[in-house]
C-alpha positions in Angstrom: 122.0 81.2 100.2 119.5 78.4 100.0 115.7 78.2 100.7 114.5 74.6 100.9 110.8 74.0 101.0 110.5 77.2 103.0 107.2 78.7 104.2 107.7 82.1 105.8 105.8 85.1 107.1 104.9 86.6 110.5 103.4 85.6 113.8 99.6 85.6 113.9 99.2 85.4 110.1 99.3 82.6 107.4 102.6 82.3 105.6 103.3 85.0 103.0 105.5 82.6 100.9 105.4 78.8 100.8 107.2 76.0 99.0 110.2 78.1 98.3 113.1 76.4 96.5 115.8 78.8 95.7 119.6 78.8 95.6 121.9 81.8 95.0 125.6 80.9 94.5 128.4 83.0 95.7 128.9 86.0 93.4 125.3 86.0 92.1 123.3 89.1 91.3 119.6 88.4 91.4 116.5 90.6 91.1 113.2 89.7 92.8 110.1 90.7 90.9 106.5 90.6 91.8 103.4 92.7 92.6 103.0 94.5 96.0 102.2 91.8 98.6 103.9 89.0 96.6 106.5 88.4 99.4 109.6 90.0 98.1 110.4 91.9 101.3 109.4 88.9 103.4 112.0 86.7 101.5 114.7 89.2 102.4 113.6 89.4 106.0 113.6 85.6 106.2 117.3 85.6 105.1 118.0 88.2 107.8 116.3 86.0 110.4 113.7 88.7 111.0 110.7 86.8 109.6 109.2 83.6 110.9 110.2 80.3 109.2 107.1 78.1 109.5 108.4 75.2 107.5 111.5 74.2 105.6 115.0 75.7 105.9 116.8 78.9 105.1 120.6 78.8 104.9 123.1 81.5 104.5 126.7 80.4 103.9 125.6 76.9 104.9 124.2 77.9 108.3 120.6 77.9 109.2 119.1 81.3 110.1 117.3 79.4 112.9 120.6 78.9 114.6 121.9 82.4 114.4 121.2 85.6 112.6 123.4 85.7 109.5 126.1 88.3 108.8 124.6 90.1 105.8 124.3 93.6 104.7 120.8 95.0 104.4 119.5 98.2 102.8 115.8 98.8 103.6 113.3 100.8 101.5 114.1 104.4 102.0 110.4 105.2 102.6 110.5 103.0 105.7 113.1 105.2 107.4 112.2 107.9 109.9 114.2 110.9 108.4 113.4 113.0 111.5 115.6 110.7 113.7 118.6 112.9 114.8 121.5 111.1 113.3 124.3 112.0 111.0 125.8 110.3 107.9 128.8 109.2 109.9 126.7 107.8 112.8 124.6 105.7 110.3 127.7 104.3 108.7 129.1 103.4 112.2 125.9 101.4 112.9 127.2 98.9 110.4 130.0 98.1 112.8 127.7 97.2 115.7 128.1 93.5 115.2 131.9 93.8 115.2 132.1 96.2 118.2 131.4 94.8 121.7 131.5 98.4 123.0 128.9 99.8 120.7 127.7 102.6 120.7 131.2 103.7 121.8 133.3 103.4 118.7 136.8 102.1 118.4 139.4 103.7 116.1 139.2 100.6 113.8 135.5 101.0 113.5 135.8 104.7 112.6 138.4 103.9 110.0 136.3 101.2 108.5 133.2 103.4 108.3 135.1 106.4 106.9 136.8 104.1 104.3 133.4 102.9 103.2 132.0 106.5 103.0 135.1 107.5 100.9 134.5 104.6 98.6 130.9 105.6 98.1 131.7 109.3 97.7 129.9 110.6 100.8 132.8 111.2 103.2 132.4 115.0 102.7 128.8 114.6 104.1 129.9 112.8 107.3 128.5 115.5 109.7 125.4 116.2 107.8 122.0 115.1 109.1 120.4 112.4 106.9 117.2 114.4 106.3 119.3 117.1 104.5 120.5 114.7 101.8 119.2 113.9 98.3 117.7 110.6 97.5 120.8 109.3 95.9 123.0 110.4 98.8 120.6 108.7 101.3 120.9 105.5 99.3 124.7 105.6 99.6 124.5 106.3 103.3 122.5 103.2 104.0 124.7 101.2 101.6 127.7 102.4 103.6 126.1 101.1 106.8 125.3 97.7 105.1 128.9 97.4 103.7 130.8 98.6 106.8 131.1 95.1 108.2 132.3 93.7 104.8 129.4 91.2 104.3 129.6 88.7 101.4 125.8 88.9 100.9 124.0 92.2 100.3 120.2 92.4 100.4 118.5 95.5 99.0 114.8 96.3 99.2 113.7 98.6 96.3 117.0 100.4 96.1 116.1 102.5 93.1 112.4 103.3 93.9 111.4 106.9 93.5 114.8 108.3 92.3 115.6 110.0 89.0 117.1 108.3 86.0 120.7 109.6 86.7 120.6 108.4 90.4 119.2 105.0 89.4 121.9 104.6 86.8 124.6 105.6 89.3 123.2 103.1 91.8 123.1 100.2 89.4 126.7 100.9 88.2 127.8 100.9 91.9 126.1 97.6 92.6 127.6 96.2 89.4 131.1 97.2 90.7 130.4 95.7 94.1 129.2 92.4 92.6 132.4 92.2 90.5 134.4 92.6 93.7 132.8 89.5 95.1 129.7 90.7 96.9 126.6 88.5 96.3 123.5 90.8 95.7 119.8 90.0 96.0 117.5 93.0 95.4 113.8 93.5 95.1 112.5 95.9 92.4 109.3 96.9 90.6 111.4 98.4 87.8 111.2 95.5 85.2 112.8 97.2 82.3 115.0 99.8 84.0 116.5 97.3 86.4 115.5 93.6 86.0 116.0 93.4 82.3 119.7 94.3 82.8 120.4 91.7 85.5 121.9 88.3 84.8 119.1 86.6 86.7 115.6 87.4 87.8 113.2 85.5 90.1 109.4 86.1 89.7 107.5 85.8 93.0 103.8 85.6 93.9 103.5 83.7 97.1 106.0 81.2 95.7 108.6 81.1 92.9 106.9 81.5 89.6 110.0 81.6 87.4 113.7 81.8 87.8 116.4 82.4 85.2 117.9 85.0 82.8 115.4 87.7 81.8 115.0 86.3 78.3 113.8 83.0 79.8 112.0 84.2 82.9 110.2 87.2 81.5 107.6 85.6 79.2 104.0 86.6 78.7 102.8 83.4 80.5 105.1 84.0 83.4 104.2 87.6 83.8 100.5 86.7 83.7 101.0 84.3 86.5 103.1 86.8 88.4 101.1 90.0 88.0 97.7 88.7 86.8 98.0 91.0 83.8 98.5 90.5 80.0 101.8 92.0 79.2 103.8 91.9 76.0 107.5 91.0 75.7 109.8 92.3 73.0 113.5 92.0 72.2 115.3 95.2 71.4 119.0 95.4 70.7 119.6 92.2 72.8 117.4 93.3 75.7 114.2 91.7 76.9 111.6 94.5 77.4 108.1 94.2 78.9 105.3 96.5 77.6 101.7 97.1 78.5 98.9 97.0 76.1 98.1 100.5 74.9 95.2 102.4 76.7 93.5 105.5 75.4 91.8 107.8 77.8 89.7 110.9 77.5 86.8 112.1 75.3 88.9 112.2 72.1 89.8 108.5 72.5 86.1 107.6 73.2 85.1 109.5 70.0 87.6 107.6 67.9 86.5 104.3 69.3 82.9 105.0 68.3 83.7 106.2 64.8 83.5 109.9 65.5 85.7 112.5 63.8 87.9 115.1 65.4 86.9 116.0 68.9 88.1 119.5 68.3 90.8 121.5 69.9 90.6 122.7 73.5 
């Protein structure tokens, strides 16, 4: 995908992002970093053709998103989904075949086979008849990943795919994405998890209304870049070949106040 001098956002508001110059080659795996409101989700929605392109160009597989909505897989933030909606795991996966099926919502045998094959691949075929609200966070992630992958897209967009899940679920999700990427799927994902996610990716892009930095974590995650991205003073260390970002230590509470002012022990409580 390519963004050329792109300014994008939504009708009735100034552009959220402007002057975007960004290219992701086939087979890439990129993490988008930035504070809330920096434009990460807007960038994904621009590639989907769901946000307004005020200036410049957005291309997916060489075709402008102005001409047609591109064929990409998209996994939204789980918190944006209405879990009360009466739909099963199988029905969600079949939604991914809508673009291939002129008779949707009536499903052809080939669509059911494709959806079931993807559910099997993701380990959720046994949950096919379960309502989505009954699932764990990790299972819910896999359901919407099955929907995104059911049409065999070459580009997969994920919005905060590991937000709010436990360490084991996050690790499983990242290993799954790693496998998909090595099978030829290009992946662009947003995340707030700098150390748990971004520091392990081959490439990160720091955003704050425009591209602040772009490159491998060791090059992109510097104190100066993080200051421009987050407006905070953050430390960067190297540990066993990994680039890690740390905050300056803070001490809270009466005991900390006493120590700062030369007092002795605050006593046990």
